[in-house]
N, C-alpha and C positions, 0 to 999 in steps of 0.2 A: 983508588979511592977510600975515602973516608966513610965511615957511618952517616955525617950529614950529609953526604953526598947522593949517597947511595938514596935516603931518605927522601931527599929533595927530588930524585929521580922518580922513585915509586908515586910521591904524591904529584907530581906532573903527571905521568902516566894514567894514574886514577881520575886525575882531571880531565885529561884528554878522552877517557874512556866515558866519563859520566857526561862531557859536552856534546859526545859525539852521539849517544842516548836521548840525550836533550833534543839534539837537532833533527833527529830522525823522527820523534814525537812530535816536535814542531810542524815538522814539514807533511807529518800525516794530518796533524790538525788544521793546518792550512789548506791542504787537500779535501778535509771534510769541510771544512767552512765555504770552498767555493761549491761543492757540489750542493750543499743547504742553500747560498745564495742562489744558484740556478733554479734549484727547485722551489723555490719561494717566488721566484720572477716568474717562473712557469705556469704555478698556481695563480698568481696574480693576472696574469694575463690570460685564464681560462675562466677565473672565479667571475671578472668584472662581466661579460657576457652572457654568463650562466644566472648573475643576480638579475640583468636586465631583461632576459627571459622569463623568470620567477616574476618581476615584477610586472611585466605584462600580463603573465598567466594569472596573477591574483585580482589585477584589473579589473580583467575578462569576467574573472568568477565572479566577482562582486556586482558586474552589470546583470549576469544572468541570474543574480540571486534577487536582484530587486528586480526584475522580469518577474521572474516567480512569485514575489512577494505581492505585486500587484495582480497578477493572475491569481492568486489565492482568494485576495481581499474580493476581488471581484467574484467568484465562484460562491465564498461566504454570504454576499449580496444576493446574488441570486436565490441560493439555497433560502436565504429567509424570505424573500420575496415569492418562491412557490408554495415555502408552509404557511404563509399568512393568505395566499389565493387558494391552497388546499381548503383552510380552516372556515375561509369566506363561503366557498361553494358548498361545503359540508354544511354550514349552519344556514346557507341562503335556501337548498335545495335538499338538504338531507329530510327536514321536517315534512316539508309536503310532499315530497317523494313516499315517504314512509306512510302518509297517512291515505295519499293515492294507492298504494299497495294492499294496505288495510281493506280499502274501501273494494277492491276490484276480489280481492280473497273474498270478504264477505258477501259479495255480489255472485259469485262462482259457487259457493258454498249454498246459499240461497236458492240458485235456479237447481245445481243436481240436487239439493234436498226435495225440492218440489218434484221433480220428474220421478224420483223413489218414490215418492208419498202416492204419485198418482199410478204410478204401476203398479205397486202393492196393493192397491184398494181395486183395482181391475180385477173381479172374479175369473175363476178359470172356468168356473160352469153357471149357465144362468139358471134360474132356478123357475119352473113355471107351476103353479098350483100343483104342487104335489110332486112333481116329475122331474128328472133331472134332464138336462139337454146339454149335450157337449156345446163348450164354447170355443171360442177360437183357438187355434191350436197356437202356441208355443215353441218356439225353436225348443229343441230336443225334449217335447212330452209327445206322449202318445195316448191314443184313446182308451179309457179304462184307468191309466192312474192317477190317484191323487196328488196335489201339490206337497 
């Protein structure tokens, strides 16, 4: 064997080893690509129904939000009507009721003041020409004690 033949055999062996490594790498890459393709197909099969369910849930939520919005606007209208009604009632009946209450209070004060004045004026003793005669006994008084 000559030096050229040995060099050729070495190059051939080197290329055979290199091709073997490349074949193994390509086989593994092909296996990875098949697994990736299967995974993408499975995700696609599962994602389509999930997206349909999500879309249905969003539509249902939108319907409920519209109902809540309608209810909130009705409540706001009722609140404003109740406020207007209470303002009207307060302005219609408030002034006259205050006047009636003040009048009733004045009458009670006048009547109770008059009763106190008459009882305060009633003498505890009756005086007859220079002599004291016991008057009507009041509760809690005894004969001989002064007012």
